[in-house]
C-alpha positions in Angstrom: 181.8 104.9 42.0 178.8 106.9 40.8 176.0 108.9 42.4 173.4 106.2 41.6 175.3 103.8 43.8 175.2 105.9 46.9 172.1 108.0 46.6 169.1 107.3 48.8 166.4 105.7 46.6 163.7 106.3 49.2 162.8 109.9 48.5 160.0 111.7 50.4 158.1 113.8 47.9 155.3 116.3 47.7 153.3 117.1 44.6 153.5 120.7 43.6 150.0 121.4 45.0 150.6 119.9 48.4 149.6 122.3 51.2 152.5 123.6 53.2 151.2 122.3 56.5 150.8 118.8 55.1 154.4 119.0 53.8 155.7 120.1 57.2 154.0 117.2 58.8 155.5 114.9 56.2 159.0 116.2 57.1 158.3 115.8 60.8 157.0 112.2 60.3 160.1 111.2 58.3 162.6 113.2 60.3 163.9 115.1 57.3 164.6 118.7 56.4 163.7 118.7 52.7 161.1 117.3 50.3 161.5 116.9 46.6 158.6 118.6 44.8 157.3 116.7 41.8 154.7 116.7 39.1 153.4 113.9 37.0 152.2 110.5 38.0 154.1 107.7 39.6 155.1 106.4 36.2 156.9 109.6 35.1 157.6 111.5 38.3 159.6 114.7 37.4 161.3 116.8 40.1 160.4 120.5 39.7 161.8 121.9 43.0 162.8 121.3 46.6 161.2 122.7 49.7 163.2 122.8 52.9 162.3 123.4 56.5 164.3 126.7 56.1 162.0 127.7 53.2 159.1 127.3 55.6 160.6 129.3 58.3 162.0 132.2 56.2 159.1 132.5 53.7 156.2 131.6 55.8 156.8 131.9 59.6 159.2 134.8 59.6 157.2 136.7 56.9 154.0 136.1 59.0 152.2 134.6 56.0 149.1 132.4 56.5 150.4 128.9 55.9 146.9 127.7 55.2 146.9 129.6 51.9 150.1 128.2 50.6 151.3 125.1 48.7 154.8 123.8 48.4 154.8 125.2 44.8 154.5 128.7 46.3 157.6 128.4 48.4 159.8 125.8 46.8 163.2 126.6 45.5 162.8 126.5 41.7 166.5 126.4 41.1 166.6 122.7 41.2 170.0 121.0 41.3 169.8 117.7 39.6 172.5 115.2 38.7 172.4 112.1 36.5 172.8 108.8 38.3 175.9 108.0 36.2 177.8 111.1 37.4 180.8 110.4 39.6 181.3 111.6 43.2 183.7 114.3 42.2 181.1 115.8 39.8 178.6 115.8 42.6 181.0 117.6 45.0 181.8 120.1 42.3 178.1 120.7 41.5 177.2 121.2 45.2 180.1 123.6 45.6 179.3 125.7 42.6 175.6 125.7 43.3 175.9 126.2 47.1 173.6 123.3 47.8 173.6 120.5 50.3 171.5 118.1 48.3 171.2 117.0 44.7 168.2 115.3 43.2 169.3 112.2 41.2 167.6 111.7 37.9 167.7 109.1 35.1 168.5 109.9 31.5 164.9 111.1 31.0 164.9 113.4 34.0 162.7 111.2 36.1 163.3 111.1 39.9 165.5 108.2 41.1 166.9 109.4 44.4 168.6 112.1 46.4 172.2 112.5 47.5 173.1 114.7 50.4 176.4 116.2 51.3 176.4 113.9 54.3 176.3 110.9 52.0 179.3 112.1 50.0 181.3 113.0 53.1 180.7 109.5 54.5 181.8 107.7 51.3 184.8 110.0 50.8 185.9 109.6 54.4 185.9 105.8 54.0 188.0 106.1 50.9 190.5 108.5 52.6 190.8 106.0 55.5 191.5 103.2 53.1 194.3 105.3 51.5 195.8 106.1 54.9 195.7 102.3 55.7 197.5 101.6 52.4 200.3 104.1 53.3 200.7 102.4 56.8 200.9 99.0 55.2 203.5 100.1 52.7 205.6 101.8 55.4 205.5 98.7 57.5 206.5 96.5 54.6 209.4 98.9 53.8 210.6 98.8 57.4 210.5 95.0 57.4 212.5 94.8 54.2 215.1 97.3 55.2 215.5 97.5 59.0 
């Protein structure tokens, strides 16, 4: 299974010049904690950063900065963690671990935005796989018991 199969293809975005308040409203309206910051038109949308609700709190609210003067480009995390849609789940886990991130932006071979995969998505899929392995063990044990009482 690869990242492209489990990522969310519905990604809420903000162009780099989007005002912070507008981005915050978008997060609230979509019940999400992060926006992918992009540049380029709809045809060739390239991710350039991520802005999170935590970025807004730490860099704007806690720093007592006037949010009306800022865009998402001013506060976004520029250390963007992207992963190709063809990468497998273990590569995604390793990249999250090494980068200390909860989300990876999924891109195609040209670096265009395709989706986003969150730690929650990976945990859900891997938990299902672990459950299936546990079930296989139980079936084998039952079969063994029936053959050799």
